[in-house]
C-alpha positions, 0 to 999 in steps of 0.5 A: 098542109099542101093546100095551105102552102099553095095559098101563100103568096109566091114571094113568101113561098120562094123566100121560105123554100130558098132559105130552107134549101140554103140552111139545110144544105150548108149547115152539115158542112159548117158543123162537120168542118168545125168539129174537124178543126177541133178534133184531129185537124191535121186530117180532113176527115169531114170532107168525105161525108160532106161530099156524100151528103152534098151528092145526095142532097143535089139529087134530091133537089133535082127531083129524086127521092121521096115524095114522088109527088114533088119530084117535078116541082123540085126539078123545076125549082132547082133550075139545073137545066142544060146550057147549050154549047153555044151559050156556055162561053158567052155566059162564063165570059159575061159572068167573069166580066161582071165579077171583075167590074164588081172588084174594080168598083170596090176600089172606089167604094173603099175610098168612100166608106170603111168596110169591115175587115174579114177574119180568117181565124186561127188555122195554125194547127191545120196543115196547108194541104188540109186547109186547101182541101177545106177551102175547095170543099167549102167553095163547092158546097157554097156554089152548089147549095147557094145557087140551087137555093137562091138562083133556083128555088127562090129566084125562079118563082119570083121571076115568073110572077114578078119579073127578073128585076124584083126577083134578083133584088129580093134574092140578093137581099136574102143572099146578103142577110144569109151571110150575116152569120159571119161575124164581120158581115154588117149592113155595110156589106149588104150592097156588096152581096146584092151586087154579087147576087145580081151578077149570078142572078142575071146569068140564071135568068138569061140562061134559065140555068144555075150551072154557069153561076154555080161554076163562077160562084165556086171558083170565086169562093176559092179565089177569095179564100186564097186571097184572104190566106195570102194577103190577109184581106177580105174579098171586098177590101181593096188593100190590107190597110184601110185606104184614105177616104175622099171625105178626109183627103179629098179626091185625087188622081188615084181615085178618079183613075179607079172610077174610070177603070170601074166604069169601063169594066162595068160598061164591058160587063153590060155589053157582055150581058147584052150579048148573052141576052141576044143569044137567048133571043135567037130561035135556036135551042139555046136556053130553052127550058128542058121538060121535067126529067130531061135535064142532064 
């Protein structure tokens, strides 16, 4: 079996490994929280077993457990490398600017096309505290599993074989298609998910670690979920009500203001990522890949 696996093209191995890690890591929580909402929804009983499974899964992805023959490969693929102290601040700053620029560009996109509305579902039986705990757990699962799967197991091998541009493009497309499991997600949202993946993927490439993108991914999911609960609109919607398209009303001052603001934010994000790249090129220990077994 191993001989067959190594003969597969790198892109095929990366896609299979990444999607397997993503599906295997997110499915238990999806099943447990669904059962929790159906049975005894006032108590978040699905959270403790999910936390335990996630902890064990994370340890396995980082090289622990059977079989020992794949331990080193799992450690390398997970990409849970240490980010030096002098790199953390720039990485988080660049990632936050990237996400901010994306949000501001969505103000422009919402004037160009109709994006689907996001549905929260009926949570009237769930107490606020329990619902908040669910949201936190969902964000942690997504941040840990999806970053390990896409920016680690999938993007890393593609980077080494084909370079970061193709790696991030392929990973972003796969990341988008994974979200087609949500009923509101259509092809219209694929560019959005690819842009999100570019923000996280560039961080992983520049730092050789999934830790910064993991933190931003989990935090972003909490922010977007709270926004959906409080405003009733999805993370890609600029307003609760559909905005007039410029093809129907023509351009106006609001549209051009949104374009200018988005371009300024995008330029700031590019500048921040360039600064992170400059730090990466310094001869210090920053962003040097840790030998197998030495990650913290």
